[in-house]
N, C-alpha and C positions, 0 to 999 in steps of 0.2 A: 636815157635808160629805158623808159617805157617803149619808145619806138623800136629799139633793138629786140627787147624781150617779146614784144607783141609779134614782130616778124617771125621770131623763132617759134612761138606758139602756133601761128598760122601755118608755118611750114610743116610742123609736126601734125597738125590736123589734116593737112593735105596728104601727107605720107600715110597716116592711118587710114584715110579714105582709099588711097590707092591699094594698100595691102588688103583691104576688105572689099575691093571692087565697087566702091561707092563714089558718087559724085560729091565733091566738097560742098557744092551748093545745098546739099541736103542737111548740112550741119551748121547750126548757128552758134557762134561764139558769144557767150555772155561774159563781159568783163566785170568781174566782181569787185566793185569799188568801195566796199564797206570800209569805214574808218579812213579812207583815202581823201586827200585834199582835192578841191575843185581843179587845181592846176594840173594834177595827174590825169584826171578825167578828161580835161581839155586836150591834153597831149594825145590820149588814145582816140579822142574824137577827131582830131586833126588827121589821124591815120585811117579814118574811115569807120571806126567802131561806132555803132549806134545803139547797141543793146548793152545795158549796164544793169548789174544785179546788186541789190542792197539787202542786208539782213534786218535792218531796223526801219520802221515806218518813219521815225524822226529824221533819219538821214535823207530819205527821199523827199520829205517835206522841206528840208533845208536846201537841198541841192537843186531840186527840180525848177524852182522859179528863176534861178540865176544861171542856169545852163541852157544850151540851145533846145528849142522846143521840139525838135524832131528826134530827140533821144527817146528810146523806148526803155522805160524803167521796169525791171522785173523784181517782184517781191519774193525773195528766196529764203528768208528766215522765218522762224516761227512767228505766226501772226496771232496776237491776242484778239479776242472777240471785241473788246472795247476800243480797239484801234481800227476796226474795219472801215468805219465811215470816213476816216481820214485818207485812206489809201485807195479805195475802189475806183476812183476816177483818175488816179495818178499812175497806177501800174497797168501795163498792157497785159500782164499775165501774173497771176498769183500761183507760185509753184508749190506752196507749202500748206495746202488744205489738208489737215490731218484728222479732221473729225466731221461728222455729219452736223454737229452743233455749229461749227464754224461756217460750214456751207450755208446753213439756214440763216445765220447772222448776215452773211454776204448777200443772200437773197433779199432779206429784209431791207438792208441799206440800198441795194441796187434798185429795188422796187420804188423806194422813196425818191431816188434820183432819176428814175425811169431810164436806166442804162443796162446794157448787157455786160456781164463780167466773165472773162475767160479764166479758167482755173485748171490746175493740175492737182491730182490727188497724190499726196506724199505717201509712199509705200516704204515701210520699214522691213525691207527684204531680209536683212540679217538679224532681225528681232533684237536689236540692241536696246537695253533698258534706258540708256542715256539719250535715245533718239525718239522723236515724235513720229507719228505716221500709222497707217493701217498695216496690219500684217497681211501677207498675200491672201490668206484664206478668208479674210474679212472684206477684201477690196471689192469683189464683184457685188456683194450685197450693198456696199456703200455707193457704188456707181448707180445701181438700180434705184436707190433712194434719192440720191442727189439729182439724178437726171430729171426728176419730176419738178424741180425748181425752175420756174419760167425765165428768171433773169440770170441764171447761172449756167455756164456752158462748159462742160468737161472737155478739155482738149487732149488729155493724156495723163501721163504719170511722171512723177519725180522720185528719185531716191538719193539718199546720202549714204554712200557705202562706208564701211569701217575704215578708220585710219590705219593704213598698213605700210610697211617698208617696201614691200614688193607688190606692185600694182597687179601682178598676175593673180594674187590671192583674191582679188575682187572680181575676176572674170566671171565666175559662176553666179555672183550676185546680179551682175548686169545681164547675163544670159537668161536667168530666171525671169527677170522683169520684162525683158524683151519678148520672151515666149508668152507671158501673160498679156502683154500689150497687143501682140498679134492675135491672140485668141479673142480678146475683147473687141478688137477692130473688126474681126470676121463676123461678129454678131450683129453689126449694123444697128446699134441701139439708138433710139430717138434721142436727140439733144446731146449726143456724145460724138465728137469728131474723131478722136484717137489719131491725131497726126503729130503729137509732140511727145518725145521721150527725153526728159531732162535728167541726164546722169553723167557722172564724171566730173572731177575737179582737178586742181593742179597736179595731184599725185597720180591720177589714174585716168585722165581724160582720153588718152590714146586707146587704152583697152576698152573704155566705154564706147568709143566710136566704132571700134572693130566689132562690138557686140550690138550695134544698132542705135546708139544715142543720136537724137536729132538736135539736141542742145547740150552744150558743155558749159559749166560754170567755172571760169578760171580767174583767180585773183592773184595769188602769190607769184605765179610764173610770169605775170604781166607787170604787176606793180611792186613786187618785192614783198618780203614778209613785214608784218606789222611792227 
């Protein structure tokens, strides 16, 4: 099942890239393996997937030691400050930095381990009360504050768009974040790379790609619903 569904997702990613005049190599598929058994992850791995996303620190801690070591784990769920020390040397990218306090905690733990940590700032573009993240108008100030942390490196932004029946409804959300991303990139801020835009999930990843996503986080469409 995983093999067929993965091929379908990859074909849709390529089609969305063609429609928007993009090279499919610009888009990284992150297979969201939260709550999924190791056997399913192995199946996706056999098909060439190397980037996997987890919502909970505990799941990365459990899966990472028993799966191939060239897997790139992405922390995509809400990260509590007391869990930072467990994850910072296990995840290649933390997508969900939603406060300056969390960034400072990452800095503290990274300094202790003498490592560099790549992060994305989570932006709550739709201003949903149920979601974490900076509002767009707060994001630039957050970037300017976090960029001063020597062990933390901002690579770009992430957003979780609203759950909608029609993915077109989220197009404007993705468009707004892409515009902000381009604006921030043009400022060439020290310690900020701005080469990652993580947006789009199973219900709307094609629209997200058309609007500039460089990473899409797809779980259900690959592994089936929980």
